[in-house]
C-alpha positions in Angstrom: 0.0 0.0 0.0 2.9 2.4 0.8 4.3 1.9 -2.7 1.0 2.6 -4.4 0.6 5.7 -2.2 4.1 6.9 -3.1 3.5 6.4 -6.8 0.2 8.3 -6.7 2.0 11.1 -4.7 4.7 11.5 -7.4 2.2 11.3 -10.3 0.0 13.9 -8.6 2.9 16.2 -7.8 4.3 16.1 -11.4 1.0 16.6 -13.1 -1.2 18.9 -11.1 1.7 20.7 -9.4 4.2 20.5 -12.3 5.2 24.2 -12.2 6.4 24.4 -8.6 7.9 20.9 -8.8 10.0 21.8 -11.9 11.4 24.9 -10.0 11.9 22.8 -6.9 13.7 20.1 -9.0 16.0 22.7 -10.5 16.8 24.1 -7.0 17.4 20.6 -5.7 19.9 19.9 -8.5 21.8 23.1 -7.8 22.0 22.5 -4.1 22.9 18.8 -4.5 25.7 19.8 -6.9 27.0 22.0 -4.1 27.0 19.0 -1.7 23.8 19.7 0.3 22.4 16.8 2.3 18.9 15.5 1.6 16.4 13.0 3.1 13.0 11.7 2.3 10.1 12.8 4.5 6.7 11.3 3.7 7.7 10.9 0.0 8.9 14.6 -0.2 12.6 15.5 -0.5 14.0 17.7 2.2 17.3 19.4 1.3 19.3 21.2 4.0 20.9 24.4 2.8 23.4 26.9 4.3 21.7 30.3 4.0 21.5 33.1 6.5 18.0 34.5 7.5 16.3 31.5 6.0 13.8 29.1 7.7 12.4 27.0 4.9 10.5 26.9 1.6 8.5 24.3 -0.2 8.3 24.0 -4.0 6.0 21.1 -4.6 7.5 17.9 -3.2 10.9 19.7 -2.8 11.4 21.2 0.7 14.5 23.3 1.5 15.3 24.0 5.2 18.1 25.9 6.9 20.8 23.3 7.9 21.3 25.1 11.2 17.8 24.1 12.4 17.8 21.3 14.9 15.7 19.5 17.5 12.1 20.5 18.0 12.4 23.5 15.7 13.5 21.2 12.9 10.8 18.8 13.6 8.1 21.5 13.5 9.4 23.2 10.3 9.3 19.8 8.6 5.6 19.4 9.4 4.9 23.0 8.4 6.7 22.9 5.1 5.2 19.5 4.3 1.9 21.2 4.8 2.8 23.5 1.9 3.5 20.3 -0.1 0.0 19.1 0.6 -1.4 22.6 -0.4 0.3 22.0 -3.8 -1.6 18.8 -4.2 -4.9 20.6 -3.3 -4.4 23.8 -5.3 -2.2 22.7 -8.2 -1.5 25.6 -10.6 -3.3 28.0 -8.3 -0.8 27.4 -5.5 1.5 30.1 -6.8 -1.1 32.8 -6.5 -3.0 31.5 -3.4 0.0 30.4 -1.3 3.4 31.3 -2.6 3.0 35.0 -3.4 1.2 35.9 -0.2 3.6 33.8 1.9 6.7 35.5 0.3 5.2 39.0 0.9 4.3 38.1 4.5 7.8 36.6 5.2 10.0 39.2 3.5 8.3 42.6 3.5 10.0 44.8 6.1 6.6 46.3 7.1 5.2 42.8 8.0 8.4 41.7 9.7 8.2 44.8 11.9 4.5 44.2 12.6 5.2 40.6 13.7 8.0 41.7 16.0 6.3 44.8 17.5 2.8 43.5 17.9 3.8 39.9 18.8 2.0 38.5 15.8 2.7 34.9 15.0 4.2 34.1 11.6 1.4 31.5 11.3 -1.3 34.1 11.6 -1.5 34.5 7.8 -4.1 32.2 6.4 -1.7 30.2 4.1 0.8 29.6 6.9 -1.8 28.5 9.5 -3.4 26.3 6.8 0.0 24.7 6.1 0.2 23.8 9.8 -3.2 22.1 9.6 -2.3 20.3 6.4 1.1 19.2 7.7 -0.3 17.8 11.0 -3.1 16.0 9.1 -0.9 14.5 6.5 2.0 13.4 8.7 0.0 12.6 11.9 2.7 14.2 13.9 2.4 16.8 16.6 4.3 20.1 17.0 6.9 20.3 19.7 7.9 23.9 20.1 6.0 26.3 22.4 5.3 28.7 19.5 3.2 26.0 17.9 1.9 24.2 20.9 0.6 27.3 22.7 -1.0 29.0 19.8 -4.0 27.9 17.8 -3.8 26.8 14.2 -3.7 30.3 12.9 -1.2 31.7 15.3 -3.6 33.2 17.8 -3.0 32.4 21.5 -5.1 29.5 22.7 -7.6 30.5 25.4 -6.6 28.4 28.5 -10.2 28.6 29.8 -11.9 27.4 26.6 -13.3 24.3 28.2 -15.1 26.6 30.7 -16.8 28.6 28.0 -20.6 28.3 27.7 -22.6 27.4 24.6 -25.3 29.7 23.1 -27.9 28.7 25.7 -25.5 29.6 28.5 -24.7 26.0 29.4 -21.3 24.8 30.3 -19.6 22.8 27.6 -19.0 19.1 28.2 -15.5 17.9 27.6 
């Protein structure tokens, strides 16, 4: 069953998500020629690159992560970036416009970088980043380990510690 699933994954990636996968394949070839290390992660290819001020990026089934990441942070970024891989499978050719461009603007525009720092806004607050977390958790069946992702809801908003004490619309306590 795993083999059939892997074959379907690759067929889907290189048909419906062909544009981003061709760009990812070209980047993969460049970084591999420079000696970058790679590994398979749920049929996607993760390549570790040496680049300052870089967390990670996904282009179809090709994921590129800063090689200095380690431990829980590395674990969580793998799940998150794999979520973008799943988004490619869902959106196909629309992925560039719905996910990639807004994500690049949110990540790299000085105005938004300043907003995240000064107002303590999570990077995952943007719809495409929060959705990547959901997709990654769903597809990998793994849990996040860093406080940033454990203590915040799926869209980067702080989780209400009293949410089990909230009442429903008829003012009754919710049952766990």
